[in-house]
C-alpha positions as CSV (number, residue, x, y, z in Angstrom):
1,X,-26.4,8.1,12.4
2,X,-23.2,6.4,13.2
3,X,-23.3,2.7,11.8
4,X,-19.6,2.0,12.8
5,X,-17.9,2.4,16.2
6,X,-15.3,4.9,16.8
7,X,-12.0,4.4,15.5
8,X,-10.1,1.9,17.8
9,X,-7.0,3.2,19.3
10,X,-4.5,1.8,22.1
11,X,-5.5,3.6,25.4
12,X,-2.2,5.5,25.5
13,X,-2.5,6.9,22.1
14,X,-6.2,8.0,22.6
15,X,-5.2,9.7,25.9
16,X,-2.2,11.4,24.1
17,X,-4.5,12.7,21.3
18,X,-7.1,13.8,23.8
19,X,-4.5,15.7,26.0
20,X,-3.5,17.7,22.8
21,X,-7.0,18.3,21.6
22,X,-8.3,19.5,25.0
23,X,-5.4,22.0,25.3
24,X,-5.8,25.0,27.5
25,X,-6.4,27.3,24.7
26,X,-8.9,25.0,23.0
27,X,-10.9,24.6,26.4
28,X,-10.7,28.4,27.2
29,X,-12.1,29.1,23.7
30,X,-15.3,27.1,24.5
31,X,-15.6,24.7,27.2
32,X,-14.1,21.5,28.3
33,X,-17.3,19.7,27.6
34,X,-17.3,21.2,24.1
35,X,-14.0,20.2,23.5
36,X,-14.5,16.7,24.7
37,X,-17.6,16.2,22.5
38,X,-15.7,17.5,19.6
39,X,-12.8,15.0,20.2
40,X,-15.3,12.0,20.4
41,X,-17.1,13.3,17.2
42,X,-13.6,13.2,15.5
43,X,-13.1,9.6,16.5
44,X,-16.4,8.6,15.4
45,X,-16.1,10.7,12.0
46,X,-12.7,8.9,11.1
47,X,-14.3,5.4,11.1
48,X,-16.9,6.5,8.3
49,X,-16.1,7.4,4.7
50,X,-16.5,11.1,3.4
51,X,-19.8,11.8,1.7
52,X,-18.2,12.5,-1.7
53,X,-15.9,10.5,-4.0
54,X,-13.3,13.2,-5.4
55,X,-12.0,12.8,-8.9
56,X,-9.2,14.9,-10.4
57,X,-9.2,15.2,-14.2
58,X,-5.8,15.0,-15.9
59,X,-6.4,18.2,-17.9
60,X,-3.0,17.4,-19.8
61,X,-5.0,15.0,-22.0
62,X,-8.6,15.9,-21.8
63,X,-11.0,18.7,-20.8
64,X,-12.9,18.5,-17.7
65,X,-16.3,18.6,-19.4
66,X,-15.2,15.8,-21.7
67,X,-14.3,13.5,-18.9
68,X,-17.3,14.5,-17.0
69,X,-19.4,13.2,-20.0
70,X,-17.4,10.1,-20.2
71,X,-18.1,9.5,-16.2
72,X,-21.8,10.2,-16.6
73,X,-21.9,7.3,-19.0
74,X,-19.9,5.0,-17.0
75,X,-22.1,5.7,-13.8
76,X,-25.2,5.0,-15.8
77,X,-23.9,1.6,-16.9
78,X,-22.8,0.9,-13.1
79,X,-26.1,2.0,-11.5
80,X,-28.6,0.5,-14.1
81,X,-29.4,3.8,-15.8
82,X,-29.8,5.9,-12.8
83,X,-28.7,9.3,-13.3
84,X,-25.7,10.1,-10.7
85,X,-24.9,13.8,-10.3
86,X,-21.3,15.0,-10.9
87,X,-20.5,18.4,-9.6
88,X,-17.6,20.4,-10.8
89,X,-15.7,22.0,-8.0
90,X,-16.1,26.0,-8.3
91,X,-12.7,26.8,-6.7
92,X,-10.7,23.7,-7.9
93,X,-11.5,23.7,-11.7
94,X,-10.1,20.1,-12.3
95,X,-11.8,18.6,-9.5
96,X,-15.1,16.5,-9.9
97,X,-17.4,15.5,-7.1
98,X,-19.5,12.4,-6.8
99,X,-21.9,12.1,-3.9
100,X,-22.0,8.7,-1.9
101,X,-25.2,6.9,-1.0
102,X,-25.3,5.6,2.6
103,X,-25.3,4.4,5.2
104,X,-27.9,2.2,3.7
105,X,-30.1,0.4,6.1
106,X,-32.1,-2.9,5.9
107,X,-29.4,-4.8,4.0
108,X,-30.2,-8.5,4.8
109,X,-27.3,-10.2,6.3
110,X,-26.4,-13.7,4.7
111,X,-25.2,-17.0,6.5
112,X,-22.3,-17.3,4.4
113,X,-19.6,-14.8,5.2
114,X,-16.2,-13.5,4.1
115,X,-13.7,-11.6,6.3
116,X,-11.4,-9.1,4.9
117,X,-8.5,-7.2,6.4
118,X,-9.0,-3.6,7.6
119,X,-7.4,-2.1,4.6
120,X,-9.5,-3.9,2.2
121,X,-12.6,-3.0,4.2
122,X,-11.8,0.6,4.0
123,X,-11.5,0.4,0.3
124,X,-14.9,-1.4,0.0
125,X,-16.4,1.6,2.0
126,X,-15.0,3.8,-0.8
127,X,-16.6,1.8,-3.7
128,X,-14.1,-0.9,-4.5
129,X,-14.8,-4.7,-4.9
130,X,-13.1,-7.3,-2.8
131,X,-9.8,-8.6,-4.2
132,X,-8.5,-12.1,-3.4
133,X,-5.3,-10.7,-1.5
134,X,-7.7,-8.9,0.8
135,X,-9.7,-12.0,1.9
136,X,-8.6,-13.6,5.2
137,X,-11.5,-15.9,5.9
138,X,-14.4,-17.6,4.0
139,X,-17.3,-19.9,5.2
140,X,-16.7,-23.6,4.7
141,X,-19.0,-24.3,2.0
142,X,-18.7,-21.1,-0.1
143,X,-19.1,-21.6,-3.7
144,X,-18.7,-19.3,-6.8
145,X,-21.9,-17.5,-7.4
146,X,-23.1,-17.5,-3.6
147,X,-24.4,-14.3,-2.1
148,X,-22.0,-13.3,0.6
149,X,-22.0,-11.0,3.5
150,X,-18.6,-9.3,3.7
151,X,-17.1,-8.0,7.1
152,X,-13.9,-6.3,8.1
153,X,-11.6,-7.7,10.7
154,X,-10.8,-4.2,12.1
155,X,-8.4,-5.5,14.7
156,X,-6.5,-7.9,12.6
157,X,-7.2,-11.0,14.8
158,X,-8.6,-13.3,12.4
159,X,-6.3,-16.2,11.1
160,X,-5.7,-16.5,7.4
161,X,-7.7,-19.5,5.9
162,X,-10.3,-19.7,9.0
163,X,-13.7,-21.2,8.2
164,X,-15.3,-19.0,10.9
165,X,-14.7,-15.8,12.9
166,X,-16.2,-14.7,16.1
167,X,-14.1,-11.7,16.9
168,X,-14.7,-8.0,16.3
169,X,-16.0,-7.6,12.9
170,X,-17.9,-4.9,11.0
171,X,-20.5,-5.5,8.3
172,X,-19.6,-3.9,5.0
173,X,-22.4,-5.2,2.9
174,X,-23.3,-8.1,0.6
175,X,-21.6,-9.2,-2.8
176,X,-21.5,-12.2,-5.2
177,X,-18.5,-14.6,-4.7
178,X,-16.5,-14.9,-7.9
179,X,-14.4,-17.9,-6.5
180,X,-15.0,-20.8,-4.2
181,X,-13.3,-21.2,-0.9
182,X,-11.1,-23.8,-2.3
183,X,-10.3,-21.5,-5.1
184,X,-9.2,-18.7,-2.8
185,X,-7.1,-20.5,-0.3
186,X,-5.8,-23.6,-2.3
187,X,-5.5,-22.0,-5.5
188,X,-2.4,-20.3,-7.2
189,X,-0.6,-18.2,-4.7
190,X,-0.5,-15.0,-7.0
191,X,-4.1,-14.9,-7.3
192,X,-5.0,-11.3,-7.4
193,X,-8.5,-10.8,-9.3
194,X,-11.8,-9.9,-7.7
195,X,-12.9,-12.4,-5.3
196,X,-16.2,-10.8,-4.3
197,X,-18.1,-8.4,-6.4
198,X,-20.0,-6.0,-4.2
199,X,-23.7,-5.7,-5.0
200,X,-25.1,-4.1,-1.7
201,X,-22.4,-2.3,0.1
202,X,-23.5,-0.2,3.1
203,X,-21.9,2.8,1.4
204,X,-22.7,2.9,-2.3
205,X,-20.0,4.5,-4.4
206,X,-18.7,4.1,-7.9
207,X,-16.2,1.5,-8.7
208,X,-13.3,3.1,-10.6
209,X,-11.4,-0.4,-11.3
210,X,-9.8,0.5,-14.7
211,X,-12.2,3.4,-15.5
212,X,-10.4,6.0,-17.8
213,X,-7.2,5.3,-16.3
214,X,-5.4,8.0,-18.4
215,X,-7.9,10.7,-17.9
216,X,-8.8,10.7,-14.0
217,X,-7.0,10.2,-10.7
218,X,-8.8,9.5,-7.5
219,X,-7.7,11.6,-4.6
220,X,-9.2,13.1,-1.3
221,X,-10.2,16.6,-1.7
222,X,-7.6,18.1,0.5
223,X,-4.9,16.4,-1.5
224,X,-6.3,18.0,-4.7
225,X,-6.0,21.4,-3.0
226,X,-2.3,21.1,-2.3
227,X,-0.9,21.5,-5.9
228,X,-3.2,24.6,-6.4
229,X,-1.7,26.0,-3.3
230,X,1.8,25.3,-4.6
231,X,0.7,27.2,-7.7
232,X,3.4,25.8,-10.1
233,X,4.0,27.7,-13.4
234,X,5.0,26.4,-16.8
235,X,8.9,26.3,-17.2
236,X,9.7,26.1,-13.5
237,X,11.7,23.5,-11.6
238,X,9.7,21.9,-8.8
239,X,10.9,19.4,-6.0
240,X,8.5,17.0,-4.5
241,X,10.1,15.2,-1.6
242,X,8.5,11.8,-0.5
243,X,6.4,11.8,-3.7
244,X,5.1,8.3,-3.9
245,X,2.3,7.3,-4.9
246,X,2.4,10.4,-7.2
247,X,-1.0,11.9,-7.2
248,X,0.5,15.4,-6.3
249,X,3.4,14.8,-8.4
250,X,1.3,14.3,-11.6
251,X,-1.1,17.1,-10.6
252,X,1.8,19.6,-10.4
253,X,3.0,18.4,-13.8
254,X,-0.5,18.9,-15.2
255,X,-0.8,22.3,-13.8
256,X,2.6,23.2,-15.3
257,X,1.1,22.0,-18.8
258,X,3.8,19.3,-18.7
259,X,6.4,22.2,-19.2
260,X,9.4,22.5,-17.0
261,X,10.6,20.0,-14.7
262,X,9.3,17.9,-11.7
263,X,11.8,16.2,-9.6
264,X,10.1,13.4,-7.4
265,X,11.9,11.6,-4.6
266,X,11.0,8.4,-2.8
267,X,13.4,6.0,-1.0
268,X,11.5,2.8,-1.9
269,X,12.4,1.5,-5.2
270,X,8.9,-0.2,-6.1
271,X,7.1,2.9,-5.4
272,X,9.4,5.0,-7.6
273,X,8.7,2.5,-10.4
274,X,5.0,2.7,-10.0
275,X,5.1,6.5,-9.9
276,X,6.9,6.4,-13.2
277,X,4.4,4.0,-14.7
278,X,1.7,6.4,-13.5
279,X,3.3,9.4,-15.0
280,X,3.6,7.6,-18.4
281,X,0.0,6.5,-18.4
282,X,-1.1,10.1,-17.8
283,X,1.2,11.2,-20.5
284,X,3.2,13.5,-18.5
285,X,7.0,13.7,-19.5
286,X,8.2,16.6,-17.2
287,X,8.5,14.2,-14.2
288,X,11.8,12.9,-13.3
289,X,11.7,10.1,-10.4
290,X,14.5,9.1,-8.4
291,X,15.0,6.4,-5.7
292,X,16.6,8.7,-3.0
293,X,16.4,9.4,0.7
294,X,14.8,12.9,0.9
295,X,16.6,13.9,4.1
296,X,19.9,13.7,2.0
297,X,18.5,15.8,-0.8
298,X,20.6,18.9,-0.2
299,X,24.2,18.8,-1.5
300,X,26.6,21.1,0.3
301,X,29.7,20.3,-1.8
302,X,29.7,21.2,-5.4
303,X,31.7,18.3,-6.4
304,X,29.4,15.7,-4.8
305,X,26.9,13.6,-7.0
306,X,25.8,13.7,-10.6
307,X,24.4,16.7,-12.2
308,X,20.6,16.8,-12.6
309,X,20.4,13.9,-10.0
310,X,20.1,14.0,-6.2
311,X,21.4,15.4,-4.0
312,X,20.9,19.0,-5.4
313,X,22.8,22.3,-4.8
314,X,21.1,25.1,-3.0
315,X,18.9,27.4,-4.9
316,X,18.0,24.6,-7.2
317,X,14.3,24.7,-7.1
318,X,11.5,27.3,-7.7
319,X,9.1,25.5,-5.4
320,X,9.1,22.6,-3.1
321,X,6.5,20.3,-1.8
322,X,7.0,18.3,1.3
323,X,4.4,15.5,2.0
324,X,6.2,14.2,5.1
325,X,5.6,10.8,6.4
326,X,2.9,10.7,9.3
327,X,0.7,8.3,10.9
328,X,-2.0,8.6,8.3
329,X,-4.6,8.5,11.0
330,X,-6.6,11.1,9.3
331,X,-7.4,8.8,6.4
332,X,-11.1,7.8,6.2
333,X,-12.5,5.4,6.7
334,X,-10.1,4.4,9.4
335,X,-11.8,2.0,12.0
336,X,-8.6,0.8,13.9
337,X,-4.8,1.7,14.5
338,X,-2.9,-0.6,16.5
339,X,0.2,1.5,16.7
340,X,1.8,2.1,20.1
341,X,2.3,5.7,21.3
342,X,6.1,5.4,20.5
343,X,5.3,4.4,16.9
344,X,2.8,7.3,16.5
345,X,5.4,9.7,17.8
346,X,8.4,8.3,15.9
347,X,7.7,10.5,12.9
348,X,8.6,13.7,14.6
349,X,12.4,13.5,14.2
350,X,12.0,12.6,10.6
351,X,9.4,15.3,9.9
352,X,11.7,17.8,11.5
353,X,14.6,16.8,9.5
354,X,12.7,16.9,6.1
355,X,11.4,20.3,7.0
356,X,15.1,21.4,7.5
357,X,16.0,20.1,4.2
358,X,13.3,22.2,2.7
359,X,14.0,25.6,4.6
360,X,16.7,25.9,7.3
361,X,19.5,23.3,6.6
362,X,21.0,25.8,4.4
363,X,20.3,29.7,4.3
364,X,20.2,29.5,0.6
365,X,18.1,26.3,-0.2
366,X,15.7,27.5,-3.1
367,X,15.8,30.0,-5.9
368,X,13.3,32.7,-6.7
369,X,10.3,32.7,-6.7
370,X,10.5,29.6,-4.2
371,X,7.1,28.3,-2.8
372,X,7.1,25.8,-0.1
373,X,4.1,23.7,1.0
374,X,3.8,21.4,3.8
375,X,0.9,19.1,4.3
376,X,0.0,16.2,6.5
377,X,-2.8,13.6,6.8
378,X,-3.2,13.6,10.6
379,X,-6.7,13.5,12.2
380,X,-6.6,17.3,12.6
381,X,-3.9,19.8,12.6
382,X,-3.1,20.4,16.2
383,X,-3.7,17.1,17.5
384,X,0.0,16.1,17.2
385,X,2.5,17.9,19.3
386,X,4.9,17.7,16.4
387,X,2.8,19.6,14.1
388,X,1.9,22.2,16.7
389,X,5.4,22.9,17.7
390,X,6.9,22.7,14.3
391,X,4.7,25.3,13.1
392,X,5.1,27.4,16.0
393,X,8.9,27.4,15.7
394,X,8.6,28.4,12.0
395,X,6.0,30.9,12.3
396,X,7.5,32.5,15.6
397,X,10.7,33.1,13.5
398,X,8.9,35.2,10.8
399,X,9.1,38.9,11.3
400,X,6.1,39.4,8.9
401,X,3.7,37.5,6.8
402,X,3.4,38.4,3.2
403,X,0.5,37.7,0.8
404,X,0.7,34.9,-1.6
405,X,4.2,33.4,-2.2
406,X,6.4,30.9,-0.2
407,X,10.2,30.1,0.5
408,X,10.7,33.2,-1.8
409,X,14.0,35.2,-2.4
410,X,14.1,38.8,-1.5
411,X,15.8,41.4,-4.1
412,X,17.8,44.4,-3.4
413,X,17.5,47.8,-5.2
414,X,19.6,46.5,-7.9
415,X,17.4,43.5,-8.7
416,X,20.1,41.0,-7.7
417,X,18.9,38.0,-5.6
418,X,19.7,37.8,-2.1
419,X,19.3,34.6,-0.1
420,X,16.4,34.3,2.3
421,X,17.1,32.6,5.7
422,X,13.8,32.5,7.7
423,X,10.2,31.6,6.9
424,X,6.9,33.5,7.2
425,X,3.6,31.6,7.0
426,X,1.5,32.4,4.1
427,X,-2.1,33.0,3.4
428,X,-3.5,30.4,0.9
429,X,-5.6,31.6,-2.1
430,X,-7.0,29.4,-4.6
431,X,-7.3,30.2,-8.4
432,X,-10.9,31.7,-8.0
433,X,-10.3,33.4,-4.5
434,X,-11.9,36.8,-4.5
435,X,-10.5,37.5,-1.0
436,X,-6.8,36.4,-1.0
437,X,-5.8,35.9,2.7
438,X,-8.7,33.8,3.7
439,X,-8.5,30.0,3.5
440,X,-10.9,29.2,0.5
441,X,-11.5,25.4,1.4
442,X,-10.2,24.3,4.8
443,X,-10.7,26.1,7.9
444,X,-8.2,28.0,10.0
445,X,-5.7,26.1,12.4
446,X,-6.5,24.8,15.7
447,X,-5.6,26.8,18.8
448,X,-3.1,25.3,21.2
449,X,0.1,25.6,19.3
450,X,1.1,29.2,20.5
451,X,0.3,30.6,17.0
452,X,-1.6,34.0,16.9
453,X,-5.0,34.2,15.6
454,X,-3.7,35.7,12.4
455,X,-1.2,33.1,11.9
456,X,-4.1,30.3,12.4
457,X,-6.0,32.1,9.6
458,X,-3.0,31.4,7.3
459,X,-3.2,27.6,7.5
460,X,-5.8,25.3,5.9
461,X,-7.0,22.7,8.3
462,X,-9.6,20.0,7.3
463,X,-11.3,18.8,10.4
464,X,-13.7,15.6,10.0
465,X,-15.7,16.7,13.1
466,X,-16.8,20.0,11.7
467,X,-20.1,18.4,10.2
468,X,-22.3,15.7,11.5
469,X,-22.5,12.4,9.7
470,X,-24.6,12.6,6.6
471,X,-27.5,10.2,6.1
472,X,-28.0,10.0,2.3
473,X,-29.7,6.5,2.3
474,X,-31.7,6.7,-1.1
475,X,-31.2,10.0,-2.7
476,X,-27.7,11.5,-2.2
477,X,-28.8,14.8,-3.2
478,X,-32.4,15.4,-2.9
479,X,-33.5,18.8,-3.1
480,X,-30.2,20.3,-1.7
481,X,-28.8,23.2,-3.3
482,X,-25.6,22.9,-5.4
483,X,-24.1,25.3,-3.0
484,X,-24.8,23.2,0.0
485,X,-23.4,20.1,-1.6
486,X,-20.2,21.9,-2.4
487,X,-20.0,23.2,1.1
488,X,-20.5,19.6,2.4
489,X,-17.8,18.3,0.2
490,X,-15.3,20.7,1.5
491,X,-16.0,19.9,5.2
492,X,-16.7,16.2,5.1
493,X,-13.4,15.0,4.1
494,X,-10.0,13.3,5.6
495,X,-8.3,15.0,8.6
496,X,-5.5,17.0,6.9
497,X,-3.6,20.3,7.0
498,X,-1.7,22.5,4.7
499,X,1.0,25.0,5.5
500,X,2.6,27.4,2.9
501,X,5.8,29.1,3.8
502,X,7.8,32.4,2.4
503,X,11.5,32.9,3.2
504,X,11.3,36.5,4.4
505,X,14.8,37.6,5.7
506,X,17.8,37.6,3.5
507,X,21.2,36.3,4.4
508,X,22.8,39.7,3.5
509,X,20.6,41.5,5.9
510,X,21.2,39.0,8.6
511,X,24.9,39.2,8.2
512,X,24.9,43.2,8.4
513,X,23.3,43.1,11.7
514,X,26.0,40.9,13.4
C-alpha cells in the first residue's frame, strides 16, 4: 500500500531517467511494459522509507552483543515495555537491523498543524522528532502541549512563519508541541531544540537522539557494505576521498582495529571538523582528516606539498574509497527533487575527474595490495548515463577479471613490484561469503551500460523497486522467519551501487609492447 505519491521530479529529469531505465537491453530482456512498471515502482518506492533501521556497532569500543543488549533496554523504554526485535546481520557482523512499523492507518488528523521542510519530513519518517529549525509554518494559536498534526512541504512552497498552508503537503503523523508558535518564530534566532515530539508517526521507528553515541552509528544498509567490500587490514594506509560525514571513514578505522592510518579528505572545512569530532567520539585515533579538494589529491612533483599531507605521491595508499558526489536521489524517503536536468547531470565531469585521481591520472597511483571501491547513492545503478558509461569504459579496458582484490599491483618473478595501469572489475565477497564471485547483498548491475553479463555480476546494485511496499502496520515481524526478514532488509533499502576494481596490467608490460 503506497501512502505517499511518487517522488516529484521536473518533467525533463523524469523523462531523462525513464529513457535510461527503458534502454534497449532492458526492454529486450523482458518487455517495455515490464520496464515501465519497474520504473514507476522505483519512483513510488523512493518516496517511502526502508522497512528497517540499520545500526552499525562501533566494534572498536564494544562488542555487538553488548550494544544489542543496551539497545533492547532503550527500545523498551521508548515503546512502553514492548519487545522490539533487533536482528544481527549474518553477513555483516557489526550491523544490527530494527524493523519499522508502518504505514500506520487510522491516525486522527488534528486541526492544529505544523508544516516542516522536506528534509525534516524525511527524518521524521526515519524516527526523528521535529527540531525547531525544520519548522516552516505553525497554526495561529498553537501552544506548548498541544496535539499537533505534522505535514511535510515536499515542494518547498510554504513561506517561513505562515499561519496556514494550502499547498502540496504530506501527512507525517501527530506529536506534542514543546513550544508555542510565538516561541518558535519570535524567540531566539539560534533556538535548535525539539519543537514537536512525535507520538503517532505514520512510520514508527526508534528515535536515536543521543542514544549510545560512542557505540553506534546510523547508516543505510548498503553504506555498511562498502567498508567490508574494501576489506581494510590492520596496519594499512587507506585514502577516503570525499569522506564527510565520516560514516565509512570511521567504519574503515574500526575494521582495521584502529591500527594503521586512514586519510580522509573533504573540501568543506565545517564537515572536516565534524568528521574529526565524530572520530574522537568513537574513540578512533587512526583517522587524519584534511580540508582538501580531492580532485587535486595526486602529487606529481616530489617537491610539492608537506609530507604526510595532501597532495600525495603515487603509490602512497594500500586501498582507496571513492564516494563521489552525486544527486543523492536514491536516498529514502525522498518525496521531491526540484533540480533541473542540467544540475542532475552536472556531477558527471567531477565524478570522472575523481575516478581518474583514483585510477588513471597516473599509471602508478597506488601501492600493493591496493583495493579501490566506488559507490554511489543514485536511484539505481544504470539510471544515470554517467555511471553506465564510466563503468563501461573502465570494464571494457580490463583484459581479465580477478577474484577478490582491487587496484592491485602485479609482481614479476623476482617479487619486485610493477606498477599497474588499467582496471578490472572485481567480484565482491563479504566476510561470510561461501561462494566468492557472487554478490552477497546487492543484486547484479543493470543492463544497458554495454557491460557483459559476467561484468554485471561483479557489481552490487541495490534496487528499491525489487520488492513491493511492506505493510507492517501493527506487528513488524509477525510469524515471519528470520531468514525472510534478513532478505527483506537486504532488498528494501536505498538506491545504491558498489563497484570494486583491480589494476591488472603493469606499466612494464605496457612499455614492452610498444
